[in-house]
mmJSON file of the N, C-alpha and C atoms, coordinates in Angstrom:
{"data_MODEL":{"atom_site":{
"group_PDB":["ATOM","ATOM","ATOM","ATOM","ATOM","ATOM","ATOM","ATOM","ATOM","ATOM","ATOM","ATOM","ATOM","ATOM","ATOM","ATOM","ATOM","ATOM","ATOM","ATOM","ATOM","ATOM","ATOM","ATOM","ATOM","ATOM","ATOM","ATOM","ATOM","ATOM","ATOM","ATOM","ATOM","ATOM","ATOM","ATOM","ATOM","ATOM","ATOM","ATOM","ATOM","ATOM","ATOM","ATOM","ATOM","ATOM","ATOM","ATOM","ATOM","ATOM","ATOM","ATOM","ATOM","ATOM","ATOM","ATOM","ATOM","ATOM","ATOM","ATOM","ATOM","ATOM","ATOM","ATOM","ATOM","ATOM","ATOM","ATOM","ATOM","ATOM","ATOM","ATOM","ATOM","ATOM","ATOM","ATOM","ATOM","ATOM","ATOM","ATOM","ATOM","ATOM","ATOM","ATOM","ATOM","ATOM","ATOM","ATOM","ATOM","ATOM","ATOM","ATOM","ATOM","ATOM","ATOM","ATOM","ATOM","ATOM","ATOM","ATOM","ATOM","ATOM","ATOM","ATOM","ATOM","ATOM","ATOM","ATOM","ATOM","ATOM","ATOM","ATOM","ATOM","ATOM","ATOM","ATOM","ATOM","ATOM","ATOM","ATOM","ATOM","ATOM","ATOM","ATOM","ATOM","ATOM","ATOM","ATOM","ATOM","ATOM","ATOM","ATOM","ATOM","ATOM","ATOM","ATOM","ATOM","ATOM","ATOM","ATOM","ATOM","ATOM","ATOM","ATOM","ATOM","ATOM","ATOM","ATOM","ATOM","ATOM","ATOM","ATOM","ATOM","ATOM","ATOM","ATOM","ATOM","ATOM","ATOM","ATOM","ATOM","ATOM","ATOM","ATOM","ATOM","ATOM","ATOM","ATOM","ATOM","ATOM","ATOM","ATOM","ATOM","ATOM","ATOM","ATOM","ATOM","ATOM","ATOM","ATOM","ATOM","ATOM","ATOM","ATOM","ATOM","ATOM","ATOM","ATOM","ATOM","ATOM","ATOM","ATOM","ATOM","ATOM","ATOM"],
"id":[1,2,3,4,5,6,7,8,9,10,11,12,13,14,15,16,17,18,19,20,21,22,23,24,25,26,27,28,29,30,31,32,33,34,35,36,37,38,39,40,41,42,43,44,45,46,47,48,49,50,51,52,53,54,55,56,57,58,59,60,61,62,63,64,65,66,67,68,69,70,71,72,73,74,75,76,77,78,79,80,81,82,83,84,85,86,87,88,89,90,91,92,93,94,95,96,97,98,99,100,101,102,103,104,105,106,107,108,109,110,111,112,113,114,115,116,117,118,119,120,121,122,123,124,125,126,127,128,129,130,131,132,133,134,135,136,137,138,139,140,141,142,143,144,145,146,147,148,149,150,151,152,153,154,155,156,157,158,159,160,161,162,163,164,165,166,167,168,169,170,171,172,173,174,175,176,177,178,179,180,181,182,183,184,185,186,187,188,189,190,191,192,193,194,195],
"type_symbol":["N","C","C","N","C","C","N","C","C","N","C","C","N","C","C","N","C","C","N","C","C","N","C","C","N","C","C","N","C","C","N","C","C","N","C","C","N","C","C","N","C","C","N","C","C","N","C","C","N","C","C","N","C","C","N","C","C","N","C","C","N","C","C","N","C","C","N","C","C","N","C","C","N","C","C","N","C","C","N","C","C","N","C","C","N","C","C","N","C","C","N","C","C","N","C","C","N","C","C","N","C","C","N","C","C","N","C","C","N","C","C","N","C","C","N","C","C","N","C","C","N","C","C","N","C","C","N","C","C","N","C","C","N","C","C","N","C","C","N","C","C","N","C","C","N","C","C","N","C","C","N","C","C","N","C","C","N","C","C","N","C","C","N","C","C","N","C","C","N","C","C","N","C","C","N","C","C","N","C","C","N","C","C","N","C","C","N","C","C","N","C","C","N","C","C"],
"label_atom_id":["N","CA","C","N","CA","C","N","CA","C","N","CA","C","N","CA","C","N","CA","C","N","CA","C","N","CA","C","N","CA","C","N","CA","C","N","CA","C","N","CA","C","N","CA","C","N","CA","C","N","CA","C","N","CA","C","N","CA","C","N","CA","C","N","CA","C","N","CA","C","N","CA","C","N","CA","C","N","CA","C","N","CA","C","N","CA","C","N","CA","C","N","CA","C","N","CA","C","N","CA","C","N","CA","C","N","CA","C","N","CA","C","N","CA","C","N","CA","C","N","CA","C","N","CA","C","N","CA","C","N","CA","C","N","CA","C","N","CA","C","N","CA","C","N","CA","C","N","CA","C","N","CA","C","N","CA","C","N","CA","C","N","CA","C","N","CA","C","N","CA","C","N","CA","C","N","CA","C","N","CA","C","N","CA","C","N","CA","C","N","CA","C","N","CA","C","N","CA","C","N","CA","C","N","CA","C","N","CA","C","N","CA","C","N","CA","C","N","CA","C","N","CA","C","N","CA","C"],
"label_alt_id":[null,null,null,null,null,null,null,null,null,null,null,null,null,null,null,null,null,null,null,null,null,null,null,null,null,null,null,null,null,null,null,null,null,null,null,null,null,null,null,null,null,null,null,null,null,null,null,null,null,null,null,null,null,null,null,null,null,null,null,null,null,null,null,null,null,null,null,null,null,null,null,null,null,null,null,null,null,null,null,null,null,null,null,null,null,null,null,null,null,null,null,null,null,null,null,null,null,null,null,null,null,null,null,null,null,null,null,null,null,null,null,null,null,null,null,null,null,null,null,null,null,null,null,null,null,null,null,null,null,null,null,null,null,null,null,null,null,null,null,null,null,null,null,null,null,null,null,null,null,null,null,null,null,null,null,null,null,null,null,null,null,null,null,null,null,null,null,null,null,null,null,null,null,null,null,null,null,null,null,null,null,null,null,null,null,null,null,null,null,null,null,null,null,null,null],
"label_comp_id":["MET","MET","MET","GLU","GLU","GLU","MET","MET","MET","PRO","PRO","PRO","ALA","ALA","ALA","ARG","ARG","ARG","LYS","LYS","LYS","THR","THR","THR","ALA","ALA","ALA","THR","THR","THR","LEU","LEU","LEU","ASN","ASN","ASN","LEU","LEU","LEU","ARG","ARG","ARG","ILE","ILE","ILE","ASP","ASP","ASP","PRO","PRO","PRO","GLY","GLY","GLY","LEU","LEU","LEU","LYS","LYS","LYS","GLU","GLU","GLU","ALA","ALA","ALA","LEU","LEU","LEU","ARG","ARG","ARG","ASP","ASP","ASP","ALA","ALA","ALA","ALA","ALA","ALA","ASP","ASP","ASP","ARG","ARG","ARG","GLU","GLU","GLU","HIS","HIS","HIS","ARG","ARG","ARG","SER","SER","SER","VAL","VAL","VAL","ALA","ALA","ALA","ASN","ASN","ASN","MET","MET","MET","VAL","VAL","VAL","GLU","GLU","GLU","PHE","PHE","PHE","LEU","LEU","LEU","ILE","ILE","ILE","ARG","ARG","ARG","GLN","GLN","GLN","HIS","HIS","HIS","CYS","CYS","CYS","ASP","ASP","ASP","THR","THR","THR","VAL","VAL","VAL","GLY","GLY","GLY","ILE","ILE","ILE","VAL","VAL","VAL","ILE","ILE","ILE","PRO","PRO","PRO","GLU","GLU","GLU","GLN","GLN","GLN","ALA","ALA","ALA","GLU","GLU","GLU","ILE","ILE","ILE","PHE","PHE","PHE","GLY","GLY","GLY","ASP","ASP","ASP","ASP","ASP","ASP","ASP","ASP","ASP","GLY","GLY","GLY"],
"label_asym_id":["A","A","A","A","A","A","A","A","A","A","A","A","A","A","A","A","A","A","A","A","A","A","A","A","A","A","A","A","A","A","A","A","A","A","A","A","A","A","A","A","A","A","A","A","A","A","A","A","A","A","A","A","A","A","A","A","A","A","A","A","A","A","A","A","A","A","A","A","A","A","A","A","A","A","A","A","A","A","A","A","A","A","A","A","A","A","A","A","A","A","A","A","A","A","A","A","A","A","A","A","A","A","A","A","A","A","A","A","A","A","A","A","A","A","A","A","A","A","A","A","A","A","A","A","A","A","A","A","A","A","A","A","A","A","A","A","A","A","A","A","A","A","A","A","A","A","A","A","A","A","A","A","A","A","A","A","A","A","A","A","A","A","A","A","A","A","A","A","A","A","A","A","A","A","A","A","A","A","A","A","A","A","A","A","A","A","A","A","A","A","A","A","A","A","A"],
"label_entity_id":["1","1","1","1","1","1","1","1","1","1","1","1","1","1","1","1","1","1","1","1","1","1","1","1","1","1","1","1","1","1","1","1","1","1","1","1","1","1","1","1","1","1","1","1","1","1","1","1","1","1","1","1","1","1","1","1","1","1","1","1","1","1","1","1","1","1","1","1","1","1","1","1","1","1","1","1","1","1","1","1","1","1","1","1","1","1","1","1","1","1","1","1","1","1","1","1","1","1","1","1","1","1","1","1","1","1","1","1","1","1","1","1","1","1","1","1","1","1","1","1","1","1","1","1","1","1","1","1","1","1","1","1","1","1","1","1","1","1","1","1","1","1","1","1","1","1","1","1","1","1","1","1","1","1","1","1","1","1","1","1","1","1","1","1","1","1","1","1","1","1","1","1","1","1","1","1","1","1","1","1","1","1","1","1","1","1","1","1","1","1","1","1","1","1","1"],
"label_seq_id":[1,1,1,2,2,2,3,3,3,4,4,4,5,5,5,6,6,6,7,7,7,8,8,8,9,9,9,10,10,10,11,11,11,12,12,12,13,13,13,14,14,14,15,15,15,16,16,16,17,17,17,18,18,18,19,19,19,20,20,20,21,21,21,22,22,22,23,23,23,24,24,24,25,25,25,26,26,26,27,27,27,28,28,28,29,29,29,30,30,30,31,31,31,32,32,32,33,33,33,34,34,34,35,35,35,36,36,36,37,37,37,38,38,38,39,39,39,40,40,40,41,41,41,42,42,42,43,43,43,44,44,44,45,45,45,46,46,46,47,47,47,48,48,48,49,49,49,50,50,50,51,51,51,52,52,52,53,53,53,54,54,54,55,55,55,56,56,56,57,57,57,58,58,58,59,59,59,60,60,60,61,61,61,62,62,62,63,63,63,64,64,64,65,65,65],
"pdbx_PDB_ins_code":[null,null,null,null,null,null,null,null,null,null,null,null,null,null,null,null,null,null,null,null,null,null,null,null,null,null,null,null,null,null,null,null,null,null,null,null,null,null,null,null,null,null,null,null,null,null,null,null,null,null,null,null,null,null,null,null,null,null,null,null,null,null,null,null,null,null,null,null,null,null,null,null,null,null,null,null,null,null,null,null,null,null,null,null,null,null,null,null,null,null,null,null,null,null,null,null,null,null,null,null,null,null,null,null,null,null,null,null,null,null,null,null,null,null,null,null,null,null,null,null,null,null,null,null,null,null,null,null,null,null,null,null,null,null,null,null,null,null,null,null,null,null,null,null,null,null,null,null,null,null,null,null,null,null,null,null,null,null,null,null,null,null,null,null,null,null,null,null,null,null,null,null,null,null,null,null,null,null,null,null,null,null,null,null,null,null,null,null,null,null,null,null,null,null,null],
"Cartn_x":[0.233,-1.151,-1.26,-2.131,-2.278,-3.154,-2.718,-3.479,-4.706,-5.863,-7.041,-6.864,-7.489,-7.411,-8.074,-7.445,-7.987,-8.794,-9.888,-10.68,-10.016,-10.129,-9.574,-10.653,-10.443,-11.35,-10.548,-11.191,-10.546,-10.664,-9.576,-9.559,-9.013,-9.838,-9.411,-9.297,-8.157,-7.983,-7.06,-7.159,-6.289,-5.354,-4.07,-3.091,-2.157,-1.469,-0.482,0.572,0.964,1.968,3.277,3.673,4.883,4.744,3.556,3.307,3.331,2.783,2.781,4.214,5.038,6.446,7.156,6.892,7.494,7.022,5.752,5.22,5.924,6.118,6.85,8.272,8.934,10.298,10.32,9.368,9.294,9.037,8.129,7.816,9.048,9.753,10.969,12.007,12.205,13.197,12.839,11.546,11.083,10.821,11.107,10.849,9.382,8.5,7.06,6.421,5.209,4.418,3.855,3.402,2.799,1.566,0.729,-0.476,-0.113,0.911,1.322,1.898,2.599,3.159,2.041,0.998,-0.141,-0.788,-0.999,-1.598,-0.714,0.592,1.529,1.442,1.436,1.384,0.073,-1.025,-2.316,-2.308,-1.825,-1.759,-0.848,0.278,1.215,0.56,-0.122,-0.799,-1.888,-2.703,-3.777,-3.206,-2.106,-1.453,-0.972,-0.399,0.132,-0.961,-2.114,-3.174,-4.262,-4.081,-5.009,-6.299,-6.266,-7.445,-7.357,-8.41,-8.449,-8.919,-8.186,-8.557,-9.333,-10.596,-11.387,-10.847,-11.007,-10.618,-11.632,-11.215,-12.116,-13.376,-13.253,-14.423,-15.473,-15.036,-15.964,-16.661,-15.942,-16.485,-17.4,-16.91,-17.629,-18.496,-18.399,-19.202,-18.724,-17.418,-16.869,-16.781,-17.12,-16.986,-15.586,-14.844,-13.521,-12.398,-12.641,-11.615,-11.15],
"Cartn_y":[34.137,33.797,32.287,31.643,30.185,29.818,28.774,28.304,27.533,27.752,26.971,25.513,24.623,23.191,22.932,22.07,21.734,20.448,20.411,19.191,18.249,16.962,15.968,14.951,14.27,13.218,11.926,10.816,9.514,8.975,8.365,7.745,6.334,5.353,3.952,3.444,2.848,2.328,1.129,0.349,-0.816,-0.534,-0.827,-0.66,-1.865,-2.019,-3.085,-2.953,-4.062,-3.994,-3.32,-3.504,-2.845,-1.329,-0.854,0.588,1.124,0.347,0.775,0.901,-0.045,0.002,1.194,1.435,2.592,3.892,3.94,5.121,5.342,4.274,4.384,4.89,4.364,4.805,6.281,6.684,8.089,9.001,8.589,9.388,9.508,8.414,8.447,9.404,9.347,10.215,11.693,11.991,13.379,13.78,12.875,13.116,13.487,12.734,12.934,11.656,11.799,10.616,10.09,8.851,8.287,9.108,9.448,10.239,11.594,12.244,13.544,13.405,12.306,12.088,11.908,11.158,10.983,12.337,13.128,14.46,15.331,15.307,16.082,15.674,14.368,13.881,14.247,14.192,14.586,16.072,16.898,18.345,18.65,17.965,18.172,17.8,16.679,16.252,17.252,17.658,18.616,19.922,20.382,21.603,21.408,20.252,19.965,19.95,19.366,19.22,20.296,21.242,22.372,22.11,21.188,20.943,21.844,22.634,23.528,22.74,22.841,22.169,23.174,22.878,23.831,23.985,25.179,25.435,24.77,24.507,23.862,24.681,25.998,26.84,26.604,26.342,26.081,24.74,23.776,22.423,22.349,22.883,22.74,23.934,25.015,26.19,26.965,26.836,27.565,29.048,29.887,31.331,31.825,31.076,31.536,30.69,29.743,28.833,29.228],
"Cartn_z":[21.455,21.214,20.988,21.729,21.633,20.45,19.717,18.557,19.033,18.406,18.784,18.374,19.132,18.818,17.473,16.675,15.35,15.461,14.767,14.707,13.712,13.969,13.053,12.696,11.597,11.154,11.043,11.314,11.226,9.809,9.344,8.019,8.183,7.912,7.967,6.541,6.217,4.869,4.885,3.823,3.652,2.493,2.702,1.633,1.615,0.525,0.372,1.479,2.098,3.169,2.736,1.481,0.992,0.976,0.59,0.609,2.034,2.962,4.357,4.879,4.549,4.977,4.34,3.048,2.383,3.026,3.408,4.09,5.417,6.172,7.449,7.226,6.221,5.912,5.527,4.671,4.248,5.444,6.316,7.508,8.407,8.609,9.434,8.854,7.545,6.9,7.028,7.08,7.192,8.649,9.574,11.005,11.245,10.623,10.74,11.269,11.81,12.121,10.796,10.813,9.609,9.229,10.191,9.906,9.309,9.866,9.34,7.944,7.667,6.341,5.315,5.673,4.774,4.494,5.534,5.357,4.465,4.698,3.886,2.418,2.154,0.775,0.089,0.819,0.246,-0.085,0.854,0.604,-0.586,-0.669,-1.771,-3.108,-3.148,-4.368,-4.765,-3.807,-4.101,-4.647,-4.072,-4.557,-5.994,-6.281,-7.614,-8.684,-8.355,-9.357,-9.254,-8.34,-8.25,-7.498,-6.56,-5.721,-4.494,-4.262,-3.11,-1.895,-0.81,0.434,1.292,1.595,2.377,3.799,4.331,5.725,6.651,7.889,8.843,9.081,9.082,9.305,8.226,6.996,5.902,6.09,6.626,6.795,8.008,9.134,10.402,10.756,9.971,10.27,11.483,11.81,12.953,12.628,13.578,13.389,13.675,14.523,14.946,14.406,13.482,12.997,11.701],
"occupancy":[1.0,1.0,1.0,1.0,1.0,1.0,1.0,1.0,1.0,1.0,1.0,1.0,1.0,1.0,1.0,1.0,1.0,1.0,1.0,1.0,1.0,1.0,1.0,1.0,1.0,1.0,1.0,1.0,1.0,1.0,1.0,1.0,1.0,1.0,1.0,1.0,1.0,1.0,1.0,1.0,1.0,1.0,1.0,1.0,1.0,1.0,1.0,1.0,1.0,1.0,1.0,1.0,1.0,1.0,1.0,1.0,1.0,1.0,1.0,1.0,1.0,1.0,1.0,1.0,1.0,1.0,1.0,1.0,1.0,1.0,1.0,1.0,1.0,1.0,1.0,1.0,1.0,1.0,1.0,1.0,1.0,1.0,1.0,1.0,1.0,1.0,1.0,1.0,1.0,1.0,1.0,1.0,1.0,1.0,1.0,1.0,1.0,1.0,1.0,1.0,1.0,1.0,1.0,1.0,1.0,1.0,1.0,1.0,1.0,1.0,1.0,1.0,1.0,1.0,1.0,1.0,1.0,1.0,1.0,1.0,1.0,1.0,1.0,1.0,1.0,1.0,1.0,1.0,1.0,1.0,1.0,1.0,1.0,1.0,1.0,1.0,1.0,1.0,1.0,1.0,1.0,1.0,1.0,1.0,1.0,1.0,1.0,1.0,1.0,1.0,1.0,1.0,1.0,1.0,1.0,1.0,1.0,1.0,1.0,1.0,1.0,1.0,1.0,1.0,1.0,1.0,1.0,1.0,1.0,1.0,1.0,1.0,1.0,1.0,1.0,1.0,1.0,1.0,1.0,1.0,1.0,1.0,1.0,1.0,1.0,1.0,1.0,1.0,1.0,1.0,1.0,1.0,1.0,1.0,1.0],
"B_iso_or_equiv":[0.0,0.0,0.0,0.0,0.0,0.0,0.0,0.0,0.0,0.0,0.0,0.0,0.0,0.0,0.0,0.0,0.0,0.0,0.0,0.0,0.0,0.0,0.0,0.0,0.0,0.0,0.0,0.0,0.0,0.0,0.0,0.0,0.0,0.0,0.0,0.0,0.0,0.0,0.0,0.0,0.0,0.0,0.0,0.0,0.0,0.0,0.0,0.0,0.0,0.0,0.0,0.0,0.0,0.0,0.0,0.0,0.0,0.0,0.0,0.0,0.0,0.0,0.0,0.0,0.0,0.0,0.0,0.0,0.0,0.0,0.0,0.0,0.0,0.0,0.0,0.0,0.0,0.0,0.0,0.0,0.0,0.0,0.0,0.0,0.0,0.0,0.0,0.0,0.0,0.0,0.0,0.0,0.0,0.0,0.0,0.0,0.0,0.0,0.0,0.0,0.0,0.0,0.0,0.0,0.0,0.0,0.0,0.0,0.0,0.0,0.0,0.0,0.0,0.0,0.0,0.0,0.0,0.0,0.0,0.0,0.0,0.0,0.0,0.0,0.0,0.0,0.0,0.0,0.0,0.0,0.0,0.0,0.0,0.0,0.0,0.0,0.0,0.0,0.0,0.0,0.0,0.0,0.0,0.0,0.0,0.0,0.0,0.0,0.0,0.0,0.0,0.0,0.0,0.0,0.0,0.0,0.0,0.0,0.0,0.0,0.0,0.0,0.0,0.0,0.0,0.0,0.0,0.0,0.0,0.0,0.0,0.0,0.0,0.0,0.0,0.0,0.0,0.0,0.0,0.0,0.0,0.0,0.0,0.0,0.0,0.0,0.0,0.0,0.0,0.0,0.0,0.0,0.0,0.0,0.0],
"pdbx_formal_charge":[null,null,null,null,null,null,null,null,null,null,null,null,null,null,null,null,null,null,null,null,null,null,null,null,null,null,null,null,null,null,null,null,null,null,null,null,null,null,null,null,null,null,null,null,null,null,null,null,null,null,null,null,null,null,null,null,null,null,null,null,null,null,null,null,null,null,null,null,null,null,null,null,null,null,null,null,null,null,null,null,null,null,null,null,null,null,null,null,null,null,null,null,null,null,null,null,null,null,null,null,null,null,null,null,null,null,null,null,null,null,null,null,null,null,null,null,null,null,null,null,null,null,null,null,null,null,null,null,null,null,null,null,null,null,null,null,null,null,null,null,null,null,null,null,null,null,null,null,null,null,null,null,null,null,null,null,null,null,null,null,null,null,null,null,null,null,null,null,null,null,null,null,null,null,null,null,null,null,null,null,null,null,null,null,null,null,null,null,null,null,null,null,null,null,null],
"auth_seq_id":[1,1,1,2,2,2,3,3,3,4,4,4,5,5,5,6,6,6,7,7,7,8,8,8,9,9,9,10,10,10,11,11,11,12,12,12,13,13,13,14,14,14,15,15,15,16,16,16,17,17,17,18,18,18,19,19,19,20,20,20,21,21,21,22,22,22,23,23,23,24,24,24,25,25,25,26,26,26,27,27,27,28,28,28,29,29,29,30,30,30,31,31,31,32,32,32,33,33,33,34,34,34,35,35,35,36,36,36,37,37,37,38,38,38,39,39,39,40,40,40,41,41,41,42,42,42,43,43,43,44,44,44,45,45,45,46,46,46,47,47,47,48,48,48,49,49,49,50,50,50,51,51,51,52,52,52,53,53,53,54,54,54,55,55,55,56,56,56,57,57,57,58,58,58,59,59,59,60,60,60,61,61,61,62,62,62,63,63,63,64,64,64,65,65,65],
"auth_comp_id":["MET","MET","MET","GLU","GLU","GLU","MET","MET","MET","PRO","PRO","PRO","ALA","ALA","ALA","ARG","ARG","ARG","LYS","LYS","LYS","THR","THR","THR","ALA","ALA","ALA","THR","THR","THR","LEU","LEU","LEU","ASN","ASN","ASN","LEU","LEU","LEU","ARG","ARG","ARG","ILE","ILE","ILE","ASP","ASP","ASP","PRO","PRO","PRO","GLY","GLY","GLY","LEU","LEU","LEU","LYS","LYS","LYS","GLU","GLU","GLU","ALA","ALA","ALA","LEU","LEU","LEU","ARG","ARG","ARG","ASP","ASP","ASP","ALA","ALA","ALA","ALA","ALA","ALA","ASP","ASP","ASP","ARG","ARG","ARG","GLU","GLU","GLU","HIS","HIS","HIS","ARG","ARG","ARG","SER","SER","SER","VAL","VAL","VAL","ALA","ALA","ALA","ASN","ASN","ASN","MET","MET","MET","VAL","VAL","VAL","GLU","GLU","GLU","PHE","PHE","PHE","LEU","LEU","LEU","ILE","ILE","ILE","ARG","ARG","ARG","GLN","GLN","GLN","HIS","HIS","HIS","CYS","CYS","CYS","ASP","ASP","ASP","THR","THR","THR","VAL","VAL","VAL","GLY","GLY","GLY","ILE","ILE","ILE","VAL","VAL","VAL","ILE","ILE","ILE","PRO","PRO","PRO","GLU","GLU","GLU","GLN","GLN","GLN","ALA","ALA","ALA","GLU","GLU","GLU","ILE","ILE","ILE","PHE","PHE","PHE","GLY","GLY","GLY","ASP","ASP","ASP","ASP","ASP","ASP","ASP","ASP","ASP","GLY","GLY","GLY"],
"auth_asym_id":["A","A","A","A","A","A","A","A","A","A","A","A","A","A","A","A","A","A","A","A","A","A","A","A","A","A","A","A","A","A","A","A","A","A","A","A","A","A","A","A","A","A","A","A","A","A","A","A","A","A","A","A","A","A","A","A","A","A","A","A","A","A","A","A","A","A","A","A","A","A","A","A","A","A","A","A","A","A","A","A","A","A","A","A","A","A","A","A","A","A","A","A","A","A","A","A","A","A","A","A","A","A","A","A","A","A","A","A","A","A","A","A","A","A","A","A","A","A","A","A","A","A","A","A","A","A","A","A","A","A","A","A","A","A","A","A","A","A","A","A","A","A","A","A","A","A","A","A","A","A","A","A","A","A","A","A","A","A","A","A","A","A","A","A","A","A","A","A","A","A","A","A","A","A","A","A","A","A","A","A","A","A","A","A","A","A","A","A","A","A","A","A","A","A","A"],
"auth_atom_id":["N","CA","C","N","CA","C","N","CA","C","N","CA","C","N","CA","C","N","CA","C","N","CA","C","N","CA","C","N","CA","C","N","CA","C","N","CA","C","N","CA","C","N","CA","C","N","CA","C","N","CA","C","N","CA","C","N","CA","C","N","CA","C","N","CA","C","N","CA","C","N","CA","C","N","CA","C","N","CA","C","N","CA","C","N","CA","C","N","CA","C","N","CA","C","N","CA","C","N","CA","C","N","CA","C","N","CA","C","N","CA","C","N","CA","C","N","CA","C","N","CA","C","N","CA","C","N","CA","C","N","CA","C","N","CA","C","N","CA","C","N","CA","C","N","CA","C","N","CA","C","N","CA","C","N","CA","C","N","CA","C","N","CA","C","N","CA","C","N","CA","C","N","CA","C","N","CA","C","N","CA","C","N","CA","C","N","CA","C","N","CA","C","N","CA","C","N","CA","C","N","CA","C","N","CA","C","N","CA","C","N","CA","C","N","CA","C","N","CA","C","N","CA","C","N","CA","C"],
"pdbx_PDB_model_num":[1,1,1,1,1,1,1,1,1,1,1,1,1,1,1,1,1,1,1,1,1,1,1,1,1,1,1,1,1,1,1,1,1,1,1,1,1,1,1,1,1,1,1,1,1,1,1,1,1,1,1,1,1,1,1,1,1,1,1,1,1,1,1,1,1,1,1,1,1,1,1,1,1,1,1,1,1,1,1,1,1,1,1,1,1,1,1,1,1,1,1,1,1,1,1,1,1,1,1,1,1,1,1,1,1,1,1,1,1,1,1,1,1,1,1,1,1,1,1,1,1,1,1,1,1,1,1,1,1,1,1,1,1,1,1,1,1,1,1,1,1,1,1,1,1,1,1,1,1,1,1,1,1,1,1,1,1,1,1,1,1,1,1,1,1,1,1,1,1,1,1,1,1,1,1,1,1,1,1,1,1,1,1,1,1,1,1,1,1,1,1,1,1,1,1]
}}}
């Protein structure tokens, strides 16, 4: 069964160059893209502090997502 395409949102931000380099290093060590590493870290933090991440269907009103 093929997975439906997921919608994505763009996030533009400025961070300290040292943090950016550390993020690249962390992503490389985990064999992830930088974007995927940021998403992973956000999900991990939300799980730790009890923030529920809404499903795409809740955000976009999809009936099949």
